[in-house]
N, C-alpha and C positions, 0 to 999 in steps of 0.2 A: 504494500500500500504506500503510495507516494505521500509526500508531506501535505499536499493540497487536500487529498482525500481524508487524511487524518484530521485536519482542521475542521472539515465539514462534519465528520462523524462526531467530533468532540463538541462542536457547536450544537448539533442536534440533541446530544445527551444533556447538555446544560439546559437547553430550552425545554426539554421533556421534564427534567427535574423541577424546574421553576413552575411549569404548568401544573404538574402533579401537586406541588406544594400549595398552589392557589386553589385547586379544585378539591383537594382532600379535606380541607378544613374551612368551614364557613364561619365567618365572624358574625357578631351580633349586628354590625352595621350592614353587612350584606343581607342578613335576614330582614332587617328593618326596611331595606330598600325595595323589597317586594311590594307589588300592588296590593290593595286591600283584599283580604280573604274573608268571604262570608262564613260566619260561625253562628251556631245556635246558642253557645254559651262560652264564657271565658272564666279564667281563674285570676283573682286579684289578691296579691299579698299586701296587707296593711301593716306597716311597721311603725310602732310607737318608739321613737328614739330614746336611748338611755334606759334607766330603771334600776331598782335595787340599790346597791351601794354606789352606783354611778348616777348622780343627780342631774348631770348636764349643767346648763347654766343656772346660777343661783338667782333667787328672787332679788329684784332691785329695791323693792319696798317691803318693809316688815309686814308680815301677815299674808303676803302673796304666795302663790304656789311655786314650787321648783319646776324647772323645765320638764323633768321626767313625768311629772303629774299632769302638766298642761298637755304634753304630747299624747298621753294615754287618753285623756278626756276627749280631745279632738279626734283621735284615731277611732275611738269607739263610736262617737257620733257619726263619723263618716261611714263606718261599717254598718251602723243601724240604718242609715239612709239607703245604702246599696242593697242591703238584705231585704228591706221593706219594699222599695220601689223598683228593684230589678230582680225580684224573687224568681228563682228558677233559671235566671239568665247569667248571673254572676256568682261564682263560688268564692266566698270571702274566707281567707285564711289570715289570722293574726300571728305576728311573731311573738307578741305577748298581750295578755288581757288583764294582767295584774302587775303589781309593783315588784318586778323581778329583774335580775340582771341577765341579759342575753348577749353573748359576745357577737362581734361583727361577723365572724366566720359562720356562726350558727344561724344568724339572720339570713345570710346569703345562701347557706346550705339548705335552709327550709324552702326558700324560693326556688332554687334550682332543682331540688329533689321532687318538688311537687309539680314541676314543669309548668310553672305559672306563666300567664300571658302578660301580666303587668305587675309592677312593684311600686308602691307609693310609701315613702318614708316621711313621717311627720316630725318636725323639729320646731324649736323657737330660738330666735337669734339673740345676740347681746353684743354690745360694743362699749368701749371706754368713753366714746363720745355720746352722751346721753340724748342729744338732739336728733340722732339718726333714728329713723323709723321706716317701716315698710316691709313688704313681703318679697320673697325671692323663691324661685324654683330652679333647682340644680339638675343638670344631666351630666353624663360622663364627658362627652366631647361633641364636636360639631358633626360627627358622622352618625350620631344617635338620632336618626331622622324621626322615628316615631316618638321617642322620648322628647325631642324638641317640640314637636307639634302638640303633644299633651301638655308639656310645660307652659307653652305659650297660651294654650286654652285655659289653664289654671290661673295664670296671671291676669288674663282678660276677665275672668270671673271674679277675681279678687277686686278688681277695679269696679266692675259693673254690678256685681251682686253684693259684695261686702263693703264697698266704698272705701277700700284700703289704698294706701299709696304703694305703687309697684316699683320695686328696684330691678325688675326685669328677670330674664332667664340667664343663668350663669353656667359656664362650662369650665373644664379643667384649666383652660388658658386664663380665664378670669380669676379663678381661685388661686392658681399656682401650685395646686396639689390634687392628688386623687382622693376620691371618697370611695372606700372599699365597697359599700353596698351598691354603688352605681357601676364601678369598674368591673366587679366580678359577677354581677348578676347577668344571667344569660337571656334575660327578657328586657323589653323596654322598661327603664326604671327612672323615677324622679324622686328627688328629695326636696320637700317643701319646708321653707322657713316661714312660719306663720306670722312673724312680727318680732319686734325687739323688746325683750324684757327689761332692757336698760333704759328704755324710754318710759317714763311714768304713765303717760297717757295711753300708750299702746299696751303696757303691762296691765293696766286696769281693764282695758278692752279684752285682752286675752284671758283674764281671770273672770270675766263675766260670762254667765250662761249664754246670753244672747250673742256675745262675740264669738264664743266657741261654736255655737250653732251656725252662725253666718259663715265662718271660715270653713267648717265642715261641709256646709251645703254648697259653697262655691267650688270646692274640690270635687264634690259629687257631681255637680252640673257639668263641669268640664269633662270628667270621666264618662258620664252618661252620654253626652253629645259626641264624644270622640269614638266610643265603641259603636255607636250608631253609624257614624260616618265611615269607620274603617271596616266594620264587620257586618253592618246591616242589622245589628241587634236593636230591635224596637222595644222601647220600654213604656211603662205607664206614665201618665201625665204627672207633672210635679206640682199641680195646683194645691194638693194637700200639704206639701212642704211649705209653700208660700203662706198657707193659713197658719201653720205652726209658728212661723216666724213673721210677725207683723212688721210693716215698714218702720224705718227709723228716720229721724229728721236731724239735720245739722244746720248750723248757721254759718254761711260763707261770709267772711268779713273782708277778704281781699284775694286777688289773683295777681300773679306775677310771672314774667317769662324767665326770671332768675330766682334762685332760692334766697329766702330771707331768714334772718335769725329770729327764732321764736322768742328770743329774749329782748327784742327791740322795745323801746319805751312804750310805744302805742299799744303793743300787744300786752305788755306787762300791766299796763294801766287797767285792763279789763278785769284782772284778778282771777282769770280762768285759764286752764291749760289750753294751749293752742295746738291744733293738729294740722300738720302739713300733709297733703296728699298730692302726689305727682301723677299727672295724667299725660301720657304721650299723645302726640298728634294734635295738640290743641295750640292755639296762639299763646295762651298763658298756661304753661305746663304746671305751675305750682299754685295750688289752691290752699287757702288757710281757713280752718273751721273752728268753731267753738261749740262745745256741747254735743251730746247725743240724747235725743228726746224720743220717747215712745209715742207721743201725740203731737199733732200740729198745734193744738191749743197751747200746750206747754212751751213749744218752740216759739210761738208768737209772743208770749209773755217775755221771754228772754230777749227776743229780737228787738222789742220796743226799748228795753233798757240799753241795749247796745247802740241802737240808732240815736238815742238821746245823748250819748257820750261822744264816742270817737268815730264810729263807722256808720255814717248815714246811709250808705249804699248797700249795707249788709242785707242779705236775703236768706230765706229758708230753702234748703235743698232736701229732697226726699230720696232715700235709698231703699230699694226693695230688698 
């Protein structure tokens, strides 16, 4: 065999090995790139972060719950919505239903061994800068197509359903590190940060039954709509969920195209906590609110007092 023929044979062998390597092992990103697949039912893993001797983030205010407890409450509410309104169409499996420690490897192992279709991990955030607030949804990386779509749907619901400030969808590049439950799960997986416990206003919201219900229902709606779109799984109407959670009202006092300090004198003069909500795609991305009211009558009373002092253009906003 001459040198030219040897080179050709060697090149064919190399190409064959490369081809075999790519075809013998399908990655999660390749699986997620497939078109929607009709299904009659799916399996969902709901993972309440931390637990047992691992408290997660500590409470920022005395008397408030630890992160592990908030995660479990929200996770169980989410599971209740799924089991009630998608009965027979979604098999829900919890990584924990009590205050117990479950290692990260075990959480991933449960999801993979059950051959789950989706994985949603519930967490609450914290930061040394107490003015920071808002929700985040994390996926492994930019190749996680299904995970990214679900994560964006969750963030949209946080804005529109729960009236929360969105800090967007985050990937490994944004974080600078891997999250094991996202990296090692073999199915589309998201990790939801429901808000900042280090922000006193948001911490109070997360500790309220209403706040937990709205956060859980926002995640549920995103998941419900997504499996309908991707698998054609039709579910019952969510009108009964809306009845369970009545609308709430906030007073918008200001809007800005740049972030403002919630400690500015005009805000502090009100004597009430100021909530910043960031809305993408609007002229004024940053909205500033006072209060959360269960009735419009109650909100009107507060509005009158605000308009008589500093913010004459303040108005009431309803959140479903």
